[in-house]
C-alpha positions in Angstrom: 6.2 -17.6 -13.8 5.3 -18.1 -10.2 6.2 -14.9 -8.6 5.5 -16.0 -5.1 7.8 -18.9 -5.5 10.4 -16.9 -7.3 10.4 -13.8 -4.8 13.6 -12.0 -4.9 13.8 -11.7 -1.1 15.7 -14.3 0.9 13.3 -16.6 2.8 14.4 -15.2 6.1 14.9 -11.5 5.2 12.2 -10.3 7.6 12.4 -13.0 10.2 11.7 -11.6 13.7 10.0 -8.5 12.3 6.3 -7.8 12.6 4.4 -6.1 9.9 1.1 -4.4 9.9 -0.4 -4.5 6.3 -3.5 -2.3 5.9 -6.0 -3.0 3.1 -4.7 -6.6 3.1 -8.0 -8.2 2.0 -7.2 -8.1 -1.6 -5.0 -6.6 -4.4 -1.6 -5.2 -3.6 -2.2 -5.3 0.1 -3.0 -9.1 0.1 0.0 -9.7 -2.2 2.2 -7.8 0.2 1.1 -9.9 3.1 1.9 -13.0 1.2 5.4 -11.8 0.1 6.2 -10.7 3.7 5.0 -14.0 5.1 7.3 -15.7 2.7 10.2 -13.6 3.8 9.6 -14.8 7.4 7.8 -11.8 9.0 4.9 -12.0 11.5 2.1 -10.4 9.5 -0.9 -8.6 10.9 -3.3 -8.3 8.1 -5.9 -5.4 8.5 -9.0 -4.6 6.6 -12.8 -4.1 7.1 -13.5 -7.4 5.4 -13.4 -10.1 8.1 -14.2 -12.9 5.8 -11.4 -12.2 3.3 -8.9 -11.8 6.1 -9.8 -15.2 7.5 -9.2 -16.8 4.1 -5.8 -15.0 3.8 -4.8 -15.9 7.4 -5.3 -19.5 6.6 -2.8 -19.3 3.7 0.0 -17.2 5.3 1.4 -20.0 7.6 2.0 -22.2 4.5 4.4 -19.6 3.1 6.9 -18.9 5.9 7.8 -19.3 9.5 6.1 -16.3 11.1 3.0 -16.0 13.3 0.1 -14.1 11.8 -3.0 -12.2 13.0 -6.0 -10.6 11.5 -7.3 -7.2 12.5 -10.6 -5.9 11.5 -10.2 -2.1 11.3 -12.0 0.8 9.7 -9.5 3.4 8.6 -12.2 6.0 8.3 -12.9 5.8 12.0 -9.7 7.4 13.2 -10.9 7.6 16.7 -11.0 3.8 16.9 -7.6 3.1 15.4 -5.7 3.3 18.7 -8.2 1.1 20.4 -7.6 -1.6 17.6 -3.8 -1.2 17.7 -2.9 -1.0 21.3 -3.5 -4.6 22.2 -1.1 -5.5 19.4 1.5 -3.1 20.7 1.2 -4.6 24.1 2.5 -7.8 22.5 5.6 -6.0 21.2 6.7 -3.5 18.6 5.4 -3.3 15.1 8.5 -2.9 12.9 6.9 -2.4 9.6 3.8 -0.4 8.6 2.3 -0.6 5.2 -0.3 2.2 4.6 -2.7 1.0 2.0 -6.3 1.7 1.3 -8.8 1.7 -1.5 -8.7 4.8 -3.8 -11.5 7.2 -4.2 -14.0 7.1 -7.0 -13.0 8.6 -10.4 -14.3 11.8 -12.0 -13.2 15.4 -12.6 -11.9 17.3 -9.6 -14.4 20.1 -10.2 -17.3 17.7 -9.9 -16.2 16.7 -6.4 -17.9 18.0 -3.3 -16.0 19.0 -0.1 -17.3 15.9 1.5 -16.0 13.7 -1.4 -12.6 15.2 -0.6 -12.8 14.9 3.1 -13.6 11.2 3.2 -10.7 9.9 1.3 -8.3 12.2 3.2 -9.6 10.6 6.5 -9.1 7.1 5.2 -5.6 7.7 3.8 -3.8 10.7 5.3 -5.4 11.0 8.7 -5.3 7.2 9.3 -1.7 7.0 8.2 -0.7 9.9 10.4 -2.5 8.3 13.4 -0.8 4.9 12.8 2.6 6.4 12.5 2.3 8.3 15.8 1.1 5.1 17.5 3.8 2.8 16.0 7.0 4.9 15.9 7.7 4.8 19.6 8.1 1.0 19.4 10.1 1.3 16.3 12.5 3.7 18.1 12.9 1.2 21.1 13.5 -1.6 18.7 15.9 0.5 16.6 14.2 -0.6 13.5 11.3 0.8 11.5 10.0 0.8 8.0 6.9 2.8 6.9 5.7 2.4 3.3 2.8 4.0 1.5 1.1 2.4 -1.5 -0.1 5.4 -3.5 0.0 6.1 -7.2 2.0 7.4 -10.2 -0.2 10.4 -10.1 2.2 11.8 -7.5 4.5 12.5 -10.5 1.8 12.9 -13.4 -1.9 13.5 -12.6 -4.1 10.9 -14.2 -7.1 12.2 -16.1 -10.5 11.9 -14.4 -9.0 10.9 -11.1 -9.1 14.4 -9.7 -9.6 13.6 -6.0 -7.2 10.7 -6.1 -4.6 12.9 -7.7 -5.0 15.5 -5.0 -4.9 12.9 -2.2 -1.8 11.1 -3.5 0.2 14.3 -3.8 -0.7 15.1 -0.2 0.4 11.7 1.0 3.7 11.9 -0.8 4.5 15.4 0.6 3.5 14.2 4.1 5.9 11.2 3.8 8.7 13.5 2.4 8.3 15.8 5.4 8.4 12.9 7.9 11.5 11.5 6.2 13.3 14.5 7.6 11.9 14.2 11.1 11.9 10.5 12.0 14.4 8.6 14.1 17.6 7.6 12.1 16.6 3.9 12.3 13.1 4.4 10.7 12.7 4.9 7.0 9.6 6.1 5.2 9.0 5.6 1.4 6.2 5.5 -1.1 5.5 2.9 -3.8 3.7 4.2 -6.9 1.9 1.4 -8.7 1.1 1.8 -12.3 -1.6 -0.1 -14.3 -1.9 -3.2 -11.9 -4.0 -6.2 -12.3 -6.5 -5.6 -9.5 -10.2 -5.1 -8.9 -9.6 -1.3 -8.5 -8.4 -1.0 -12.1 -11.4 -3.0 -13.3 -13.8 -0.7 -11.5 -12.0 2.4 -13.0 -12.4 0.9 -16.5 -16.1 0.3 -15.8 -16.5 3.8 -14.5 -14.9 5.3 -17.7 -17.1 3.0 -19.8 -20.3 4.2 -18.1 -19.3 7.8 -18.3 -18.0 7.9 -21.9 -19.5 4.8 -23.6 -16.0 3.7 -24.6 -15.7 -0.1 -24.8 -13.7 -1.5 -21.8 -11.4 -3.4 -24.3 -10.5 0.0 -25.9 -9.9 1.5 -22.4 -7.6 -1.3 -21.6 -5.7 -1.0 -25.0 -5.3 2.6 -24.4 -3.7 2.1 -21.0 -1.4 -0.6 -22.4 -0.3 1.7 -25.3 1.3 3.9 -22.5 3.2 1.0 -21.0 6.6 -0.1 -22.5 6.2 -3.6 -21.0 2.8 -3.9 -22.7 1.0 -5.6 -20.0 -0.6 -5.1 -16.6 1.6 -5.5 -13.6 1.2 -8.4 -11.3 0.4 -7.4 -7.7 3.1 -9.7 -6.5 5.7 -7.7 -8.5 4.7 -4.5 -6.6 4.5 -6.5 -3.3 8.2 -7.7 -3.8 9.3 -4.0 -4.1 7.4 -3.2 -0.9 9.0 -6.1 1.0 12.4 -5.1 -0.1 11.8 -1.5 1.2 10.8 -3.1 4.5 14.0 -5.2 4.7 17.3 -4.3 6.4 18.9 -4.1 3.1 16.9 -1.0 2.3 18.1 1.0 5.3 19.6 3.8 3.1 16.5 4.4 1.1 14.5 7.1 2.7 12.0 9.6 1.5 11.6 8.4 -2.1 8.6 7.8 -4.3 9.4 4.7 -6.3 7.3 3.9 -9.4 6.4 0.3 -10.2 4.7 1.1 -13.5 6.4 -0.8 -16.3 8.0 2.4 -17.6 4.7 4.4 -18.1 5.9 7.6 -16.4 7.7 9.9 -18.8 9.4 11.9 -16.1 13.0 11.1 -15.0 
């Protein structure tokens, strides 16, 4: 199945909208950029990796009718974010913001230092808050805004040996829920909670568990799949299609939710 070809969104669902996709160099971020380009959006792909952005930027024009840009930006340097974003805002409003960044290393929470807590909070929560404050005035003037966080199912059920990540994801979800009560009526904010997704991040987590426990990577993978009713990893494009739907006009009544895309792994209602 070619998920990019068979995307649920109409080809023009985001035409005329500009989307900023953070962490777009790979994984779910890159898949989101592709789906949004296919839906007709003008996509700004942001990451620290200039080479990977250049490669993606060559592909996006083949998928839709939008005009696309690359933005090299370090989300850990919050003071530089406004400097990076303002020239784009001078061109017009950014209607869609996808907050996405690589997760922190695994390990028990008690093993983490305060610095190991601070850095991920800067990259995720502080950067997201900074971007929202910069972009929402333009969203208000355009009478259209969509803010989407790519976080984790650990918002609902903490994942063993991901102590810092669990803490961070819960904070992001609470931040977004609080904003959902404050933002302009035309602006929605929602979270997407990926499950076991076929990305480099999942591979690195498996390697980390293997190095710490000696458990074979194949056994780690099998253990994960035993928790998932669909019995497979999720394709990043499946998650990206949900993100693009939440960014569309059709999702205007969905606000302040945390939506799992996890193949049924979560046991909570």
